[in-house]
KOLPADREN-143959 format. One record per residue: residue number from 1; residue in three letters; y, x, z of N, C-alpha, C in turn. Coordinates in nm, 3 decimals. Atoms other than C-alpha are relative to their C-alpha. Example, Ala and Ser with C-alpha at 12.3 -4.5 7.8 and 13.67 -1.06 7.14 Angstrom:
KOLPADREN-143959
[marza 1; ala; [-0.119; 0.089; 0.000]; [-0.450; 1.230; 0.780]; [0.120; 0.090; 0.000]]
[marza 2; ser; [-0.119; -0.082; -0.006]; [-0.106; 1.367; 0.714]; [0.109; -0.077; 0.073]]
END
This chain:
KOLPADREN-143959
[marza 1; met; [-0.117; 0.084; 0.000]; [0.000; 0.000; 0.000]; [0.124; 0.089; 0.000]]
[marza 2; ile; [-0.123; -0.077; 0.010]; [0.348; 0.129; -0.088]; [0.097; -0.044; 0.108]]
[marza 3; asp; [-0.104; 0.035; -0.097]; [0.610; 0.147; 0.185]; [0.125; -0.041; -0.076]]
[marza 4; ala; [-0.123; 0.045; 0.063]; [0.921; -0.049; 0.088]; [0.114; 0.088; 0.050]]
[marza 5; pro; [-0.106; -0.090; -0.044]; [1.203; 0.206; 0.092]; [0.126; -0.076; 0.037]]
[marza 6; gln; [-0.129; 0.057; -0.035]; [1.527; 0.123; 0.265]; [0.103; 0.063; -0.092]]
[marza 7; asn; [-0.111; -0.046; 0.083]; [1.850; 0.159; 0.066]; [-0.039; 0.021; -0.145]]
[marza 8; ser; [0.031; -0.007; 0.142]; [1.671; 0.128; -0.268]; [0.089; -0.101; -0.071]]
[marza 9; val; [-0.083; 0.094; 0.075]; [1.848; -0.062; -0.547]; [-0.047; -0.144; 0.015]]
[marza 10; phe; [0.053; 0.135; -0.020]; [1.625; -0.360; -0.465]; [0.004; -0.044; 0.145]]
[marza 11; asp; [0.003; 0.030; -0.143]; [1.667; -0.348; -0.086]; [0.111; -0.098; 0.035]]
[marza 12; ala; [-0.098; 0.102; -0.034]; [1.841; -0.669; 0.025]; [0.036; 0.001; 0.149]]
[marza 13; arg; [-0.030; -0.003; -0.142]; [1.838; -0.585; 0.396]; [0.141; 0.051; 0.024]]
[marza 14; gly; [-0.134; -0.042; -0.034]; [2.191; -0.569; 0.529]; [0.100; -0.017; -0.114]]
[marza 15; his; [-0.089; 0.018; 0.114]; [2.337; -0.663; 0.191]; [0.092; -0.119; 0.024]]
[marza 16; asp; [-0.100; 0.106; -0.017]; [2.658; -0.866; 0.226]; [0.035; -0.054; -0.138]]
[marza 17; his; [-0.020; 0.051; 0.135]; [2.646; -1.079; -0.087]; [0.138; -0.060; -0.017]]
[marza 18; gly; [-0.137; 0.050; 0.008]; [2.980; -1.239; -0.004]; [0.096; 0.111; -0.041]]
[marza 19; ala; [-0.084; -0.115; 0.035]; [3.141; -0.896; -0.022]; [-0.026; 0.044; -0.143]]
[marza 20; cys; [0.040; -0.036; 0.137]; [2.950; -0.825; -0.343]; [0.076; -0.090; -0.100]]
[marza 21; ile; [-0.069; 0.095; 0.087]; [3.095; -1.140; -0.505]; [0.151; 0.025; 0.004]]
[marza 22; his; [-0.143; -0.026; -0.017]; [3.442; -1.070; -0.365]; [0.042; 0.123; -0.079]]
[marza 23; asp; [-0.032; -0.124; 0.072]; [3.439; -0.715; -0.504]; [-0.004; -0.020; -0.151]]
[marza 24; ala; [0.012; 0.025; 0.144]; [3.324; -0.834; -0.848]; [0.119; -0.081; -0.051]]
[marza 25; leu; [-0.114; 0.082; 0.041]; [3.599; -1.097; -0.864]; [0.130; 0.080; 0.005]]
[marza 26; ala; [-0.121; -0.084; -0.012]; [3.864; -0.851; -0.744]; [0.006; 0.099; -0.116]]
[marza 27; arg; [0.005; -0.095; 0.112]; [3.752; -0.598; -1.006]; [0.034; -0.072; -0.130]]
[marza 28; ala; [-0.030; 0.078; 0.120]; [3.767; -0.871; -1.274]; [0.149; -0.031; -0.009]]
[marza 29; glu; [-0.143; 0.030; 0.001]; [4.119; -0.972; -1.173]; [0.082; 0.124; -0.034]]
[marza 30; thr; [-0.071; -0.124; 0.027]; [4.237; -0.610; -1.176]; [-0.014; 0.039; -0.146]]
[marza 31; leu; [0.024; -0.036; 0.139]; [4.077; -0.539; -1.513]; [0.078; -0.091; -0.094]]
[marza 32; cys; [-0.071; 0.094; 0.086]; [4.226; -0.854; -1.666]; [0.151; 0.025; 0.004]]
[marza 33; gln; [-0.143; -0.031; -0.011]; [4.574; -0.770; -1.534]; [0.033; 0.127; -0.078]]
[marza 34; gln; [-0.024; -0.128; 0.067]; [4.549; -0.413; -1.666]; [-0.004; -0.012; -0.152]]
[marza 35; his; [0.019; 0.012; 0.144]; [4.443; -0.527; -2.013]; [0.065; -0.125; -0.059]]
[marza 36; gly; [-0.069; 0.119; 0.049]; [4.656; -0.842; -2.042]; [-0.095; -0.112; -0.039]]
[marza 37; leu; [0.098; 0.104; 0.026]; [4.351; -1.068; -2.036]; [0.017; -0.113; 0.101]]
[marza 38; arg; [-0.012; 0.115; -0.088]; [4.332; -1.413; -1.881]; [-0.134; -0.034; 0.063]]
[marza 39; leu; [0.121; 0.040; -0.071]; [4.069; -1.479; -1.616]; [0.018; -0.147; 0.038]]
[marza 40; thr; [-0.016; 0.144; -0.022]; [4.063; -1.858; -1.648]; [-0.093; -0.046; 0.112]]
[marza 41; ala; [0.083; 0.056; -0.107]; [3.908; -2.082; -1.384]; [-0.147; -0.004; -0.040]]
[marza 42; ile; [0.140; 0.009; 0.043]; [3.593; -2.132; -1.592]; [-0.063; 0.139; -0.012]]
[marza 43; arg; [0.052; -0.137; 0.009]; [3.553; -1.758; -1.662]; [-0.027; 0.055; 0.139]]
[marza 44; arg; [0.016; -0.046; -0.139]; [3.601; -1.683; -1.293]; [-0.124; -0.065; 0.063]]
[marza 45; arg; [0.114; 0.071; -0.060]; [3.346; -1.949; -1.192]; [-0.132; 0.049; -0.058]]
[marza 46; val; [0.121; -0.052; 0.064]; [3.089; -1.824; -1.445]; [-0.034; 0.137; 0.059]]
[marza 47; leu; [0.022; -0.131; -0.060]; [3.133; -1.470; -1.311]; [-0.051; -0.012; 0.143]]
[marza 48; glu; [0.042; 0.023; -0.139]; [3.098; -1.594; -0.954]; [-0.145; -0.048; 0.006]]
[marza 49; leu; [0.138; 0.051; 0.003]; [2.778; -1.785; -1.039]; [-0.099; 0.111; -0.037]]
[marza 50; ile; [0.088; -0.109; 0.040]; [2.630; -1.479; -1.208]; [-0.023; 0.096; 0.116]]
[marza 51; trp; [0.011; -0.094; -0.111]; [2.700; -1.267; -0.899]; [-0.063; -0.062; 0.126]]
[marza 52; glu; [0.057; 0.063; -0.120]; [2.541; -1.519; -0.657]; [-0.129; 0.065; 0.047]]
[marza 53; asn; [0.120; -0.073; -0.039]; [2.221; -1.315; -0.659]; [-0.024; 0.112; -0.100]]
[marza 54; his; [0.028; -0.110; 0.092]; [2.069; -1.015; -0.831]; [-0.113; -0.036; -0.096]]
[marza 55; arg; [0.098; 0.047; 0.099]; [1.850; -1.225; -1.053]; [0.077; -0.041; -0.125]]
[marza 56; pro; [-0.069; 0.039; 0.123]; [1.939; -1.283; -1.416]; [0.023; -0.151; -0.005]]
[marza 57; thr; [-0.039; 0.141; 0.008]; [2.113; -1.613; -1.483]; [0.008; -0.041; -0.147]]
[marza 58; lys; [0.000; 0.049; 0.138]; [2.055; -1.812; -1.801]; [0.122; -0.089; -0.024]]
[marza 59; ala; [-0.120; 0.076; 0.036]; [2.342; -1.979; -1.984]; [-0.013; -0.148; 0.034]]
[marza 60; tyr; [0.014; 0.143; -0.029]; [2.197; -2.327; -1.946]; [-0.005; -0.029; 0.149]]
[marza 61; asp; [-0.009; 0.018; -0.145]; [2.159; -2.279; -1.571]; [0.146; -0.002; 0.043]]
[marza 62; leu; [-0.144; 0.000; -0.027]; [2.529; -2.193; -1.561]; [0.061; -0.134; -0.042]]
[marza 63; leu; [-0.052; 0.127; 0.051]; [2.606; -2.499; -1.772]; [-0.036; -0.115; 0.093]]
[marza 64; asn; [0.042; 0.107; -0.091]; [2.404; -2.726; -1.542]; [0.080; 0.002; 0.130]]
[marza 65; thr; [-0.077; -0.012; -0.125]; [2.584; -2.595; -1.232]; [0.144; -0.044; -0.023]]
[marza 66; ile; [-0.139; 0.036; 0.029]; [2.927; -2.628; -1.391]; [0.013; -0.149; -0.027]]
[marza 67; asn; [-0.003; 0.145; 0.023]; [2.846; -2.980; -1.512]; [-0.012; -0.077; 0.130]]
[marza 68; ala; [0.014; 0.067; -0.129]; [2.737; -3.076; -1.161]; [0.130; 0.008; 0.081]]
[marza 69; glu; [-0.125; -0.020; -0.075]; [3.066; -2.940; -1.022]; [0.120; -0.067; -0.065]]
[marza 70; arg; [-0.124; 0.038; 0.069]; [3.317; -3.039; -1.290]; [-0.015; -0.113; -0.100]]
[marza 71; gly; [0.016; 0.104; 0.102]; [3.165; -3.295; -1.522]; [-0.054; 0.055; -0.130]]
[marza 72; asn; [0.058; -0.030; 0.131]; [3.094; -3.268; -1.892]; [0.056; 0.126; -0.065]]
[marza 73; ala; [-0.033; -0.124; 0.070]; [3.129; -2.905; -1.994]; [-0.097; 0.016; -0.115]]
[marza 74; ala; [0.085; -0.020; 0.118]; [2.999; -2.836; -2.342]; [-0.054; 0.142; -0.001]]
[marza 75; pro; [0.057; -0.135; 0.007]; [2.770; -2.538; -2.409]; [0.097; 0.107; -0.052]]
[marza 76; pro; [-0.092; -0.104; 0.047]; [3.040; -2.357; -2.613]; [0.098; 0.050; 0.108]]
[marza 77; thr; [-0.090; -0.040; -0.109]; [3.260; -2.352; -2.301]; [-0.062; 0.114; 0.080]]
[marza 78; val; [0.069; -0.104; -0.077]; [3.003; -2.148; -2.110]; [-0.023; 0.123; -0.087]]
[marza 79; tyr; [0.025; -0.115; 0.088]; [2.915; -1.930; -2.410]; [0.129; 0.079; -0.026]]
[marza 80; arg; [-0.127; -0.072; 0.018]; [3.284; -1.847; -2.467]; [0.034; 0.080; 0.126]]
[marza 81; ala; [-0.024; -0.072; -0.126]; [3.318; -1.752; -2.099]; [-0.092; 0.122; 0.009]]
[marza 82; leu; [0.095; -0.113; -0.002]; [3.005; -1.534; -2.125]; [0.043; 0.109; -0.098]]
[marza 83; asp; [-0.046; -0.099; 0.098]; [3.135; -1.366; -2.441]; [0.120; 0.079; 0.053]]
[marza 84; phe; [-0.117; -0.066; -0.058]; [3.466; -1.291; -2.267]; [-0.043; 0.102; 0.106]]
[marza 85; leu; [0.045; -0.087; -0.110]; [3.291; -1.146; -1.961]; [-0.080; 0.120; -0.052]]
[marza 86; leu; [0.073; -0.111; 0.063]; [3.058; -0.936; -2.181]; [0.096; 0.099; -0.063]]
[marza 87; asp; [-0.096; -0.087; 0.068]; [3.345; -0.802; -2.391]; [0.086; 0.078; 0.099]]
[marza 88; ala; [-0.082; -0.065; -0.103]; [3.542; -0.720; -2.075]; [-0.081; 0.101; 0.081]]
[marza 89; gly; [0.085; -0.094; -0.074]; [3.244; -0.523; -1.938]; [-0.026; -0.044; 0.143]]
[marza 90; leu; [0.019; 0.052; -0.136]; [3.210; -0.749; -1.633]; [-0.142; -0.047; 0.026]]
[marza 91; ile; [0.140; 0.041; -0.012]; [2.854; -0.862; -1.703]; [-0.080; 0.072; -0.108]]
[marza 92; his; [0.092; -0.052; 0.101]; [2.551; -0.745; -1.899]; [-0.096; -0.111; -0.039]]
[marza 93; lys; [0.105; 0.092; 0.043]; [2.302; -0.939; -2.104]; [-0.133; 0.074; 0.011]]
[marza 94; ile; [0.137; -0.051; -0.007]; [1.938; -0.877; -2.019]; [-0.072; -0.062; -0.120]]
[marza 95; glu; [0.049; 0.049; 0.129]; [1.805; -0.908; -2.372]; [-0.140; -0.059; 0.010]]
[marza 96; ser; [0.139; 0.046; -0.005]; [1.438; -0.948; -2.284]; [-0.015; -0.135; 0.070]]
[marza 97; leu; [0.005; 0.127; -0.073]; [1.516; -1.247; -2.061]; [0.101; -0.101; -0.053]]
[marza 98; asn; [-0.109; 0.083; 0.050]; [1.811; -1.388; -2.259]; [0.080; -0.058; 0.117]]
[marza 99; ala; [-0.070; 0.039; -0.122]; [2.001; -1.396; -1.931]; [0.107; 0.105; 0.032]]
[marza 100; phe; [-0.115; -0.082; -0.030]; [2.303; -1.235; -1.767]; [-0.002; 0.046; 0.145]]
[marza 101; ile; [-0.008; -0.059; -0.134]; [2.366; -1.011; -1.466]; [0.137; 0.064; 0.014]]
[marza 102; gly; [-0.129; -0.062; -0.023]; [2.685; -0.883; -1.308]; [-0.006; 0.150; -0.020]]
[marza 103; cys; [-0.009; -0.146; 0.020]; [2.797; -0.530; -1.397]; [0.061; 0.061; 0.125]]
[marza 104; asp; [-0.054; -0.066; -0.120]; [2.842; -0.307; -1.095]; [0.083; 0.122; -0.035]]
[marza 105; ala; [-0.084; -0.110; 0.050]; [3.024; -0.047; -1.309]; [-0.044; 0.136; 0.052]]
[marza 106; gly; [0.049; -0.127; -0.050]; [2.809; 0.226; -1.157]; [-0.048; 0.094; -0.108]]
[marza 107; his; [0.050; -0.084; 0.107]; [2.716; 0.362; -1.497]; [0.107; 0.085; -0.065]]
[marza 108; gly; [-0.108; -0.083; 0.052]; [3.056; 0.516; -1.571]; [0.008; -0.008; -0.151]]
[marza 109; asp; [-0.009; -0.004; 0.145]; [3.076; 0.627; -1.932]; [-0.136; -0.013; -0.067]]
[marza 110; gly; [0.134; 0.010; 0.057]; [2.699; 0.607; -1.979]; [-0.037; -0.144; -0.028]]
[marza 111; his; [0.051; 0.133; 0.028]; [2.488; 0.312; -2.077]; [-0.090; -0.042; 0.115]]
[marza 112; pro; [0.083; 0.043; -0.112]; [2.327; 0.103; -1.806]; [-0.146; -0.015; -0.042]]
[marza 113; lys; [0.143; 0.026; 0.015]; [1.955; 0.082; -1.766]; [-0.036; -0.102; 0.107]]
[marza 114; phe; [0.034; 0.107; -0.092]; [1.787; -0.209; -1.596]; [-0.146; 0.008; 0.041]]
[marza 115; leu; [0.134; 0.013; -0.055]; [1.484; -0.223; -1.370]; [-0.018; -0.147; 0.032]]
[marza 116; ile; [0.023; 0.143; -0.016]; [1.341; -0.575; -1.379]; [-0.132; -0.021; 0.073]]
[marza 117; cys; [0.122; 0.029; -0.075]; [1.094; -0.681; -1.111]; [-0.059; -0.130; -0.051]]
[marza 118; arg; [0.067; 0.119; 0.055]; [0.848; -0.922; -1.268]; [-0.046; -0.097; 0.110]]
[marza 119; ala; [0.045; 0.085; -0.110]; [0.746; -1.055; -0.925]; [0.114; -0.083; 0.059]]
[marza 120; cys; [-0.110; 0.072; -0.066]; [1.080; -1.145; -0.761]; [0.116; -0.029; -0.094]]
[marza 121; glu; [-0.100; 0.021; 0.105]; [1.290; -1.143; -1.081]; [0.136; 0.063; 0.030]]
[marza 122; arg; [-0.125; -0.070; -0.025]; [1.557; -0.922; -0.926]; [0.017; 0.108; -0.105]]
[marza 123; val; [-0.034; -0.103; 0.098]; [1.733; -0.680; -1.157]; [0.091; 0.100; 0.067]]
[marza 124; ala; [-0.086; -0.106; -0.051]; [1.884; -0.347; -1.063]; [0.053; 0.079; -0.118]]
[marza 125; glu; [-0.065; -0.082; 0.102]; [2.131; -0.163; -1.281]; [0.004; 0.142; 0.054]]
[marza 126; ile; [0.003; -0.138; -0.047]; [2.081; 0.211; -1.259]; [0.071; 0.092; -0.099]]
[marza 127; pro; [-0.058; -0.101; 0.089]; [2.282; 0.502; -1.395]; [-0.107; 0.104; -0.032]]
[marza 128; ser; [0.094; -0.105; 0.035]; [2.092; 0.772; -1.577]; [0.061; 0.090; -0.107]]
[marza 129; pro; [-0.064; -0.088; 0.098]; [2.308; 1.038; -1.741]; [-0.100; 0.089; -0.074]]
[marza 130; ala; [0.100; -0.085; 0.067]; [2.001; 1.250; -1.816]; [-0.064; -0.073; -0.118]]
[marza 131; val; [0.056; 0.079; 0.110]; [1.853; 0.969; -2.026]; [0.103; -0.016; -0.111]]
[marza 132; asp; [-0.107; 0.012; 0.100]; [2.189; 0.914; -2.200]; [0.009; 0.128; -0.083]]
[marza 133; asn; [-0.010; -0.129; 0.069]; [2.208; 1.285; -2.284]; [-0.119; 0.025; -0.091]]
[marza 134; ala; [0.121; -0.021; 0.081]; [1.849; 1.299; -2.409]; [0.002; -0.089; -0.124]]
[marza 135; leu; [-0.006; 0.090; 0.115]; [1.897; 0.995; -2.633]; [0.106; 0.046; -0.101]]
[marza 136; ala; [-0.105; -0.049; 0.089]; [2.224; 1.131; -2.773]; [-0.045; 0.124; -0.076]]
[marza 137; arg; [0.050; -0.123; 0.063]; [2.060; 1.467; -2.843]; [-0.103; -0.032; -0.109]]
[marza 138; glu; [0.103; 0.035; 0.098]; [1.761; 1.310; -3.019]; [0.059; -0.077; -0.118]]
[marza 139; ala; [-0.064; 0.074; 0.108]; [1.981; 1.072; -3.219]; [0.075; 0.096; -0.092]]
[marza 140; lys; [-0.074; -0.099; 0.080]; [2.200; 1.363; -3.331]; [-0.096; 0.081; -0.086]]
[marza 141; arg; [0.100; -0.077; 0.073]; [1.894; 1.561; -3.430]; [-0.055; -0.080; -0.120]]
[marza 142; ala; [0.051; 0.086; 0.107]; [1.779; 1.264; -3.641]; [0.110; -0.043; -0.097]]
[marza 143; gly; [-0.110; 0.041; 0.085]; [2.124; 1.220; -3.796]; [0.033; -0.148; 0.016]]
[marza 144; phe; [-0.015; 0.143; -0.030]; [2.151; 0.879; -3.631]; [0.119; -0.020; 0.093]]
[marza 145; thr; [-0.112; 0.035; -0.086]; [2.461; 0.721; -3.478]; [-0.037; -0.123; 0.081]]
[marza 146; ile; [0.031; 0.113; -0.089]; [2.392; 0.499; -3.178]; [0.124; -0.086; 0.015]]
[marza 147; asp; [-0.113; 0.090; -0.023]; [2.615; 0.192; -3.166]; [-0.031; -0.107; 0.105]]
[marza 148; his; [0.039; 0.095; -0.104]; [2.420; -0.016; -2.916]; [-0.126; 0.053; 0.067]]
[marza 149; glu; [0.117; -0.048; -0.074]; [2.174; 0.070; -2.645]; [-0.028; -0.095; 0.115]]
[marza 150; thr; [0.044; 0.082; -0.113]; [1.979; -0.151; -2.408]; [-0.136; 0.053; 0.044]]
[marza 151; ile; [0.127; -0.046; -0.054]; [1.708; -0.009; -2.187]; [-0.035; -0.089; 0.119]]
[marza 152; glu; [0.048; 0.091; -0.103]; [1.514; -0.259; -1.979]; [-0.143; 0.039; 0.035]]
[marza 153; ile; [0.131; -0.046; -0.046]; [1.217; -0.151; -1.772]; [-0.057; -0.104; 0.094]]
[marza 154; gly; [0.065; 0.101; -0.083]; [0.983; -0.414; -1.633]; [-0.103; 0.065; 0.091]]
[marza 155; gly; [0.098; -0.052; -0.094]; [0.764; -0.355; -1.331]; [0.005; -0.077; 0.130]]
[marza 156; thr; [0.003; 0.061; -0.133]; [0.736; -0.426; -0.960]; [0.083; 0.083; 0.095]]
[marza 157; cys; [-0.081; -0.072; -0.098]; [0.993; -0.335; -0.697]; [-0.086; 0.034; 0.122]]
[marza 158; ala; [0.077; -0.046; -0.116]; [0.877; -0.162; -0.379]; [-0.024; -0.113; 0.100]]
[marza 159; ala; [0.018; 0.110; -0.096]; [0.934; -0.472; -0.164]; [-0.112; -0.093; -0.044]]
[marza 160; cys; [0.107; 0.088; 0.050]; [0.709; -0.686; -0.386]; [-0.134; 0.071; 0.003]]
[marza 161; ala; [0.124; -0.077; -0.007]; [0.449; -0.410; -0.406]; [-0.049; 0.008; 0.145]]
[marza 162; his; [0.032; -0.007; -0.143]; [0.461; -0.385; -0.026]; [-0.060; -0.133; 0.049]]
[marza 163; arg; [0.051; 0.132; -0.038]; [0.404; -0.762; 0.008]; [-0.136; -0.027; -0.062]]
[marza 164; gly; [0.121; 0.030; 0.076]; [0.123; -0.760; -0.249]; [-0.119; 0.060; 0.058]]
END
């Protein structure tokens, strides 16, 4: 049996999710002010809903929640908010799940990589400059220009392995 490590990217013990949401919203407001973008009420609410947990959120789940809160929101309303948040770098799309997760901006200039626990469905965004450098080196060697990169790794987090 694997010991569940403390302070891992999947460790929820002692995690203040209210602070997590607050920080994400504050970062969004700052970014929008700096770039002359508008963080509308619907964009803000979509971002808040995405940050409610570390599990990927599907667009139709967002739509259902917003409809329950505000009435008849059309799918394009949510998709436009998601596109804005993606373009602003505030969220990421988990391609393999067709879902969205908040961006913790811990990847700096590199590209984020995602660890996806198949058991609890939590997602952790991890930086990996060594992987970025290796991919850039191999692409250059092949004469290839990278314009998009998504690395998603499925498996089992230590907490789920410990429970299993």
